[in-house]
Short mmCIF file of the C-alpha atoms (twelve columns), coordinates in Angstrom:
data_MODEL
# 
_entry.id   MODEL 
# 
loop_
_atom_site.group_PDB 
_atom_site.id 
_atom_site.type_symbol 
_atom_site.label_atom_id 
_atom_site.label_alt_id 
_atom_site.label_comp_id 
_atom_site.label_asym_id 
_atom_site.label_seq_id 
_atom_site.Cartn_x 
_atom_site.Cartn_y 
_atom_site.Cartn_z 
_atom_site.pdbx_PDB_model_num 
ATOM 1   C CA . MET A 1   -17.483 20.613  -12.070 1 
ATOM 2   C CA . THR A 2   -16.893 19.490  -8.742  1 
ATOM 3   C CA . ARG A 3   -13.971 17.526  -6.904  1 
ATOM 4   C CA . PHE A 4   -14.590 14.545  -4.736  1 
ATOM 5   C CA . LYS A 5   -12.447 13.009  -2.278  1 
ATOM 6   C CA . LEU A 6   -12.593 8.980   -2.826  1 
ATOM 7   C CA . THR A 7   -11.902 6.481   -0.185  1 
ATOM 8   C CA . LEU A 8   -11.216 2.857   -1.042  1 
ATOM 9   C CA . GLU A 9   -10.971 -1.121  -0.639  1 
ATOM 10  C CA . TYR A 10  -10.252 -2.956  -2.536  1 
ATOM 11  C CA . VAL A 11  -8.521  -6.969  -3.235  1 
ATOM 12  C CA . GLY A 12  -5.742  -6.295  -5.639  1 
ATOM 13  C CA . THR A 13  -5.263  -9.850  -6.148  1 
ATOM 14  C CA . ARG A 14  -7.142  -9.911  -9.698  1 
ATOM 15  C CA . TYR A 15  -5.511  -6.333  -10.786 1 
ATOM 16  C CA . ARG A 16  -2.267  -5.168  -12.193 1 
ATOM 17  C CA . GLY A 17  -2.171  -2.418  -9.748  1 
ATOM 18  C CA . TRP A 18  -3.788  0.600   -9.204  1 
ATOM 19  C CA . GLN A 19  -2.621  2.656   -12.217 1 
ATOM 20  C CA . ILE A 20  -4.281  2.497   -15.605 1 
ATOM 21  C CA . GLN A 21  -2.823  0.590   -18.047 1 
ATOM 22  C CA . LYS A 22  -3.135  -0.165  -21.904 1 
ATOM 23  C CA . ASN A 23  -4.319  -3.979  -22.057 1 
ATOM 24  C CA . ALA A 24  -4.269  -4.337  -18.255 1 
ATOM 25  C CA . ARG A 25  -6.938  -4.887  -15.604 1 
ATOM 26  C CA . THR A 26  -6.189  -1.786  -12.833 1 
ATOM 27  C CA . VAL A 27  -8.307  -0.873  -10.117 1 
ATOM 28  C CA . ALA A 28  -8.400  2.415   -11.125 1 
ATOM 29  C CA . GLY A 29  -9.341  1.223   -14.376 1 
ATOM 30  C CA . GLU A 30  -12.282 -0.233  -13.104 1 
ATOM 31  C CA . LEU A 31  -12.886 3.185   -11.346 1 
ATOM 32  C CA . HIS A 32  -12.806 4.697   -14.417 1 
ATOM 33  C CA . ARG A 33  -15.285 2.810   -15.993 1 
ATOM 34  C CA . ALA A 34  -18.217 2.556   -13.406 1 
ATOM 35  C CA . VAL A 35  -17.656 6.484   -12.623 1 
ATOM 36  C CA . GLN A 36  -18.080 6.737   -16.808 1 
ATOM 37  C CA . THR A 37  -21.301 4.487   -16.698 1 
ATOM 38  C CA . VAL A 38  -23.089 6.174   -14.338 1 
ATOM 39  C CA . ALA A 39  -21.983 9.682   -15.015 1 
ATOM 40  C CA . GLY A 40  -22.824 9.135   -19.050 1 
ATOM 41  C CA . ARG A 41  -19.695 10.960  -19.445 1 
ATOM 42  C CA . GLU A 42  -15.938 10.535  -19.520 1 
ATOM 43  C CA . PRO A 43  -15.002 11.702  -15.664 1 
ATOM 44  C CA . GLY A 44  -12.451 14.255  -15.557 1 
ATOM 45  C CA . GLU A 45  -8.770  13.979  -13.234 1 
ATOM 46  C CA . LEU A 46  -8.751  10.587  -11.832 1 
ATOM 47  C CA . TYR A 47  -5.809  10.572  -9.375  1 
ATOM 48  C CA . GLY A 48  -4.551  7.937   -6.293  1 
ATOM 49  C CA . SER A 49  -2.682  8.982   -3.365  1 
ATOM 50  C CA . GLY A 50  0.064   6.297   -5.313  1 
ATOM 51  C CA . ARG A 51  0.282   3.329   -7.117  1 
ATOM 52  C CA . THR A 52  -0.154  -0.140  -5.393  1 
ATOM 53  C CA . ASP A 53  1.794   -2.565  -7.458  1 
ATOM 54  C CA . ALA A 54  0.303   -5.610  -8.845  1 
ATOM 55  C CA . GLY A 55  -1.716  -7.652  -6.070  1 
ATOM 56  C CA . VAL A 56  -1.113  -5.791  -3.243  1 
ATOM 57  C CA . HIS A 57  -4.197  -4.835  -1.546  1 
ATOM 58  C CA . ALA A 58  -5.871  -1.757  0.013   1 
ATOM 59  C CA . LEU A 59  -8.288  -1.491  3.202   1 
ATOM 60  C CA . GLN A 60  -7.899  2.567   2.813   1 
ATOM 61  C CA . GLN A 61  -6.469  4.074   -0.890  1 
ATOM 62  C CA . VAL A 62  -7.727  7.593   -1.281  1 
ATOM 63  C CA . ALA A 63  -8.193  9.264   -4.677  1 
ATOM 64  C CA . HIS A 64  -9.385  12.377  -6.170  1 
ATOM 65  C CA . LEU A 65  -12.324 13.178  -8.838  1 
ATOM 66  C CA . ASP A 66  -13.352 15.573  -10.708 1 
ATOM 67  C CA . LEU A 67  -17.158 15.090  -12.064 1 
ATOM 68  C CA . GLU A 68  -19.754 16.937  -13.702 1 
ATOM 69  C CA . THR A 69  -23.187 15.713  -11.876 1 
ATOM 70  C CA . ARG A 70  -26.095 16.645  -10.448 1 
ATOM 71  C CA . MET A 71  -26.174 13.806  -8.562  1 
ATOM 72  C CA . ALA A 72  -25.841 14.092  -3.931  1 
ATOM 73  C CA . PRO A 73  -22.996 12.570  -2.945  1 
ATOM 74  C CA . ALA A 74  -24.717 9.700   -0.888  1 
ATOM 75  C CA . GLN A 75  -26.398 8.535   -4.404  1 
ATOM 76  C CA . LEU A 76  -23.411 8.991   -6.749  1 
ATOM 77  C CA . LEU A 77  -21.424 6.655   -4.180  1 
ATOM 78  C CA . TRP A 78  -23.919 3.762   -4.127  1 
ATOM 79  C CA . ARG A 79  -24.233 4.364   -8.006  1 
ATOM 80  C CA . ILE A 80  -20.570 3.819   -8.194  1 
ATOM 81  C CA . ASN A 81  -20.701 0.569   -5.809  1 
ATOM 82  C CA . GLU A 82  -23.103 -0.658  -7.679  1 
ATOM 83  C CA . GLU A 83  -21.431 -0.940  -11.323 1 
ATOM 84  C CA . LEU A 84  -17.761 -1.951  -9.372  1 
ATOM 85  C CA . PRO A 85  -16.821 -5.362  -9.175  1 
ATOM 86  C CA . THR A 86  -17.145 -7.222  -5.942  1 
ATOM 87  C CA . ASP A 87  -13.665 -7.250  -4.774  1 
ATOM 88  C CA . ILE A 88  -13.203 -3.183  -5.290  1 
ATOM 89  C CA . ASN A 89  -15.452 -1.278  -3.018  1 
ATOM 90  C CA . VAL A 90  -15.641 3.127   -2.314  1 
ATOM 91  C CA . LEU A 91  -16.041 3.675   1.539   1 
ATOM 92  C CA . ALA A 92  -16.444 7.422   0.936   1 
ATOM 93  C CA . LEU A 93  -17.324 9.971   -1.550  1 
ATOM 94  C CA . GLU A 94  -17.223 13.746  -0.495  1 
ATOM 95  C CA . PRO A 95  -16.858 17.024  -1.959  1 
ATOM 96  C CA . ALA A 96  -12.795 18.538  -1.560  1 
ATOM 97  C CA . ALA A 97  -11.612 21.903  -2.233  1 
ATOM 98  C CA . HIS A 98  -10.554 22.566  -6.006  1 
ATOM 99  C CA . ARG A 99  -7.035  22.579  -4.871  1 
ATOM 100 C CA . PHE A 100 -7.153  18.926  -2.928  1 
ATOM 101 C CA . HIS A 101 -4.525  16.766  -4.530  1 
ATOM 102 C CA . ALA A 102 -4.700  13.044  -3.040  1 
ATOM 103 C CA . ARG A 103 -1.091  12.425  -3.727  1 
ATOM 104 C CA . HIS A 104 0.463   15.682  -3.312  1 
ATOM 105 C CA . ALA A 105 -1.925  16.664  -0.458  1 
ATOM 106 C CA . ALA A 106 -0.803  13.267  1.827   1 
ATOM 107 C CA . LEU A 107 1.517   13.746  4.343   1 
ATOM 108 C CA . ALA A 108 2.413   10.184  4.872   1 
ATOM 109 C CA . ARG A 109 1.367   6.178   3.869   1 
ATOM 110 C CA . SER A 110 0.343   3.622   6.259   1 
ATOM 111 C CA . TYR A 111 1.722   -0.344  5.135   1 
ATOM 112 C CA . LEU A 112 0.399   -3.538  6.523   1 
ATOM 113 C CA . TYR A 113 2.014   -6.534  5.712   1 
ATOM 114 C CA . GLN A 114 1.116   -10.051 7.022   1 
ATOM 115 C CA . ILE A 115 3.630   -12.782 7.013   1 
ATOM 116 C CA . ALA A 116 1.635   -16.441 7.896   1 
ATOM 117 C CA . ARG A 117 4.268   -19.028 10.206  1 
ATOM 118 C CA . ARG A 118 1.596   -21.966 9.629   1 
ATOM 119 C CA . ARG A 119 -0.202  -23.446 5.631   1 
ATOM 120 C CA . THR A 120 -3.297  -21.213 5.710   1 
ATOM 121 C CA . ALA A 121 -6.576  -22.469 3.381   1 
ATOM 122 C CA . PHE A 122 -8.720  -19.464 3.669   1 
ATOM 123 C CA . GLY A 123 -5.680  -16.452 3.550   1 
ATOM 124 C CA . LYS A 124 -3.104  -17.561 0.698   1 
ATOM 125 C CA . PRO A 125 -4.144  -14.536 -1.133  1 
ATOM 126 C CA . PHE A 126 -3.524  -11.954 2.190   1 
ATOM 127 C CA . VAL A 127 -0.639  -13.385 3.731   1 
ATOM 128 C CA . TRP A 128 3.198   -14.243 2.970   1 
ATOM 129 C CA . TRP A 129 3.498   -18.104 4.588   1 
ATOM 130 C CA . VAL A 130 7.104   -18.394 5.392   1 
ATOM 131 C CA . LYS A 131 8.009   -22.001 6.313   1 
ATOM 132 C CA . ASP A 132 11.000  -21.432 8.175   1 
ATOM 133 C CA . ALA A 133 10.948  -20.354 12.190  1 
ATOM 134 C CA . LEU A 134 11.034  -16.466 12.418  1 
ATOM 135 C CA . ASP A 135 12.525  -14.274 15.662  1 
ATOM 136 C CA . ALA A 136 9.996   -11.619 15.784  1 
ATOM 137 C CA . ARG A 137 11.928  -10.095 18.239  1 
ATOM 138 C CA . ALA A 138 15.072  -10.118 15.680  1 
ATOM 139 C CA . MET A 139 12.927  -8.657  13.197  1 
ATOM 140 C CA . ALA A 140 11.551  -5.639  15.421  1 
ATOM 141 C CA . ARG A 141 14.976  -5.022  16.971  1 
ATOM 142 C CA . ALA A 142 16.183  -4.791  12.679  1 
ATOM 143 C CA . ALA A 143 13.475  -2.653  11.880  1 
ATOM 144 C CA . ALA A 144 14.269  0.567   13.952  1 
ATOM 145 C CA . LEU A 145 17.170  0.484   11.807  1 
ATOM 146 C CA . PHE A 146 15.085  1.683   8.703   1 
ATOM 147 C CA . GLU A 147 13.440  4.237   10.551  1 
ATOM 148 C CA . GLY A 148 14.717  7.800   9.545   1 
ATOM 149 C CA . ARG A 149 16.122  9.405   6.196   1 
ATOM 150 C CA . HIS A 150 17.551  7.077   4.283   1 
ATOM 151 C CA . ASP A 151 19.162  6.468   1.104   1 
ATOM 152 C CA . PHE A 152 16.549  3.363   -0.547  1 
ATOM 153 C CA . GLN A 153 18.501  2.674   -3.650  1 
ATOM 154 C CA . SER A 154 19.098  -0.466  -2.565  1 
ATOM 155 C CA . PHE A 155 15.490  -0.942  -2.039  1 
ATOM 156 C CA . THR A 156 14.048  -0.195  -5.078  1 
ATOM 157 C CA . ASP A 157 14.389  -0.849  -9.085  1 
ATOM 158 C CA . VAL A 158 15.028  2.090   -11.250 1 
ATOM 159 C CA . ASP A 159 11.973  4.019   -12.040 1 
ATOM 160 C CA . PRO A 160 12.169  7.361   -13.956 1 
ATOM 161 C CA . GLU A 161 9.137   8.917   -11.488 1 
ATOM 162 C CA . ASP A 162 11.031  8.864   -8.656  1 
ATOM 163 C CA . ALA A 163 13.638  12.116  -8.953  1 
ATOM 164 C CA . SER A 164 15.567  10.818  -5.745  1 
ATOM 165 C CA . THR A 165 15.616  7.223   -3.760  1 
ATOM 166 C CA . GLU A 166 15.812  9.176   -0.380  1 
ATOM 167 C CA . VAL A 167 12.801  8.673   1.732   1 
ATOM 168 C CA . LYS A 168 11.988  9.610   5.561   1 
ATOM 169 C CA . VAL A 169 10.352  6.852   7.406   1 
ATOM 170 C CA . GLU A 170 8.554   7.548   10.217  1 
ATOM 171 C CA . SER A 171 8.345   4.340   12.155  1 
ATOM 172 C CA . VAL A 172 8.557   0.758   11.507  1 
ATOM 173 C CA . GLU A 173 6.563   -1.861  13.584  1 
ATOM 174 C CA . VAL A 174 6.597   -5.577  14.319  1 
ATOM 175 C CA . ARG A 175 3.996   -7.473  16.708  1 
ATOM 176 C CA . GLU A 176 3.094   -10.847 16.744  1 
ATOM 177 C CA . GLU A 177 -0.880  -11.817 16.797  1 
ATOM 178 C CA . GLY A 178 -1.453  -15.644 17.134  1 
ATOM 179 C CA . ALA A 179 0.314   -17.454 13.666  1 
ATOM 180 C CA . LEU A 180 1.015   -14.104 12.363  1 
ATOM 181 C CA . ILE A 181 4.058   -11.714 12.546  1 
ATOM 182 C CA . LEU A 182 2.599   -8.187  11.667  1 
ATOM 183 C CA . ILE A 183 4.748   -5.093  9.908   1 
ATOM 184 C CA . ARG A 184 3.639   -1.772  9.663   1 
ATOM 185 C CA . ILE A 185 5.680   0.942   8.191   1 
ATOM 186 C CA . VAL A 186 5.385   4.815   7.869   1 
ATOM 187 C CA . GLY A 187 6.670   7.002   5.877   1 
ATOM 188 C CA . SER A 188 6.142   10.366  4.223   1 
ATOM 189 C CA . HIS A 189 6.160   8.335   0.423   1 
ATOM 190 C CA . PHE A 190 7.353   4.849   -0.710  1 
ATOM 191 C CA . LEU A 191 9.740   3.438   -3.731  1 
ATOM 192 C CA . TRP A 192 8.559   1.106   -6.400  1 
ATOM 193 C CA . LYS A 193 8.719   -2.585  -4.122  1 
ATOM 194 C CA . MET A 194 10.785  -0.687  -1.765  1 
ATOM 195 C CA . VAL A 195 7.643   -1.475  1.547   1 
ATOM 196 C CA . ARG A 196 7.605   -5.371  0.257   1 
ATOM 197 C CA . ARG A 197 11.873  -5.627  -0.080  1 
ATOM 198 C CA . MET A 198 12.148  -4.102  3.283   1 
ATOM 199 C CA . VAL A 199 10.071  -6.535  4.620   1 
ATOM 200 C CA . GLY A 200 12.218  -9.418  2.546   1 
ATOM 201 C CA . VAL A 201 15.335  -8.610  4.327   1 
ATOM 202 C CA . LEU A 202 13.160  -8.920  7.587   1 
ATOM 203 C CA . ALA A 203 12.212  -11.856 7.322   1 
ATOM 204 C CA . GLU A 204 16.405  -12.857 6.486   1 
ATOM 205 C CA . VAL A 205 17.020  -11.582 9.868   1 
ATOM 206 C CA . GLY A 206 14.174  -13.765 11.311  1 
ATOM 207 C CA . ARG A 207 15.967  -16.434 9.629   1 
ATOM 208 C CA . GLY A 208 18.994  -15.394 11.362  1 
ATOM 209 C CA . ALA A 209 20.575  -15.290 7.810   1 
ATOM 210 C CA . LEU A 210 21.307  -11.343 7.986   1 
ATOM 211 C CA . ASN A 211 22.262  -9.435  10.735  1 
ATOM 212 C CA . ASP A 212 21.761  -5.869  12.040  1 
ATOM 213 C CA . ASP A 213 24.844  -5.230  10.678  1 
ATOM 214 C CA . ASP A 214 23.874  -6.660  7.128   1 
ATOM 215 C CA . LEU A 215 21.186  -4.349  7.765   1 
ATOM 216 C CA . SER A 216 23.327  -1.265  8.084   1 
ATOM 217 C CA . ARG A 217 25.230  -1.989  5.099   1 
ATOM 218 C CA . LEU A 218 22.486  -2.763  2.585   1 
ATOM 219 C CA . LEU A 219 21.375  1.098   3.379   1 
ATOM 220 C CA . ARG A 220 24.785  2.555   3.173   1 
ATOM 221 C CA . GLU A 221 25.739  0.741   -0.492  1 
ATOM 222 C CA . ARG A 222 24.339  0.157   -3.606  1 
ATOM 223 C CA . SER A 223 23.889  -3.640  -3.438  1 
ATOM 224 C CA . ASP A 224 21.884  -5.869  -5.634  1 
ATOM 225 C CA . ALA A 225 21.869  -8.671  -3.089  1 
ATOM 226 C CA . VAL A 226 17.973  -7.362  -1.817  1 
ATOM 227 C CA . ALA A 227 15.837  -8.111  -5.458  1 
ATOM 228 C CA . PRO A 228 15.817  -11.411 -4.863  1 
ATOM 229 C CA . LEU A 229 14.607  -11.368 -1.254  1 
ATOM 230 C CA . THR A 230 11.496  -8.811  -2.242  1 
ATOM 231 C CA . ALA A 231 8.323   -10.153 -0.560  1 
ATOM 232 C CA . PRO A 232 5.416   -11.291 -2.604  1 
ATOM 233 C CA . PRO A 233 2.515   -8.921  -3.036  1 
ATOM 234 C CA . SER A 234 -0.290  -11.217 -1.462  1 
ATOM 235 C CA . GLY A 235 0.699   -10.002 2.376   1 
ATOM 236 C CA . LEU A 236 0.906   -6.268  1.687   1 
ATOM 237 C CA . PHE A 237 -1.654  -3.638  2.145   1 
ATOM 238 C CA . LEU A 238 -1.985  -0.038  1.725   1 
ATOM 239 C CA . GLU A 239 -3.113  0.725   5.053   1 
ATOM 240 C CA . ARG A 240 -4.004  4.570   5.435   1 
ATOM 241 C CA . VAL A 241 -3.469  7.819   3.789   1 
ATOM 242 C CA . LEU A 242 -2.891  10.232  6.059   1 
ATOM 243 C CA . TYR A 243 -3.765  14.587  5.589   1 
ATOM 244 C CA . ASP A 244 -3.283  17.612  7.789   1 
ATOM 245 C CA . GLY A 245 -5.678  17.234  10.831  1 
ATOM 246 C CA . ASP A 246 -6.150  13.250  10.721  1 
ATOM 247 C CA . PRO A 247 -4.924  11.043  13.800  1 
ATOM 248 C CA . GLY A 248 -2.447  8.066   13.104  1 
ATOM 249 C CA . PRO A 249 -3.443  4.792   11.703  1 
ATOM 250 C CA . GLY A 250 -4.212  3.559   15.143  1 
ATOM 251 C CA . PRO A 251 -3.389  0.141   16.712  1 
ATOM 252 C CA . LEU A 252 -1.811  -2.304  14.620  1 
ATOM 253 C CA . ARG A 253 -4.379  -5.312  14.232  1 
ATOM 254 C CA . ALA A 254 -4.339  -7.972  11.870  1 
ATOM 255 C CA . VAL A 255 -6.591  -7.898  8.204   1 
ATOM 256 C CA . LEU A 256 -7.230  -12.169 9.254   1 
ATOM 257 C CA . TRP A 257 -6.279  -13.712 11.724  1 
ATOM 258 C CA . LEU A 258 -4.949  -17.111 12.001  1 
# 
C-alpha cells in the first residue's frame, strides 16, 4: 500500500468542515468518496493536517492517503478531481514516505483572514463585512501582543482533542489592500475557533471598543467575553501548512480584491 501526500484547495461554504462526520457533508468525506470510486476499494488512512471548521476555506490543505493502486500519480490525481465537486480540487498528489504524517510532521500553519470595509456583491462568501470604521494601524499594533507562547484558553471552546490551551504564535501580520484588511496568523497549531476569535478581538480594537491593555488581560486571565466576538468563518482561509524544508508563506496577498 502506497502513502500519498495530497495538497488541496476548497471553498468551505457548503461543508461542515474538513473532518468526516456522520450525517454531515464534509471535505474529507467527499475526498474519501471520490478516492473509493476511482480505486474501486476502500482507501486506507486518510488524515488531514488539521481540522477546518464549517464554512472555512483552504488554499493549501495537506492530507496523507494510504491506497493500494497501480495507477500513476498523475492519472490518480486527474481521476480523483473528475469525481470531486467543483468546489474541491486536489492541486498535487505525490508518493510520500510511509512515515509521513500530514498532521504530526507539520511544523506550522498559516491562516489568512479577509475583512471587507465595504459591501460586496461578489465576495460575501469570502469576507467578513464590518460596517464600522476600523483603524488598521491600531489592529496591527495590538496584533503583535499575540506573538509568542500564550495560554489561549479565552480564545477557544472546550475540545477533548486539545490537551493544552498553550499555543506558540510565530507571527501576526495586518495589512490593508484596497477595501480589505488582511490578517495573517502563523503558529505551531491552533485551537478550535482560536483564529476567528483572535480576528474578532482585533476588529474590536479597530473599532476602538478594546485597547492593548484589554487584549493583554484576555491573554492573562480566563474570560467568556471573547466568545461573542468570534469572527464568521466566511473570511477565513487555511493558507499554508509548512513542513521541514518548506519556505515561508510568502508575501501577504488577498484572495479577493475589492
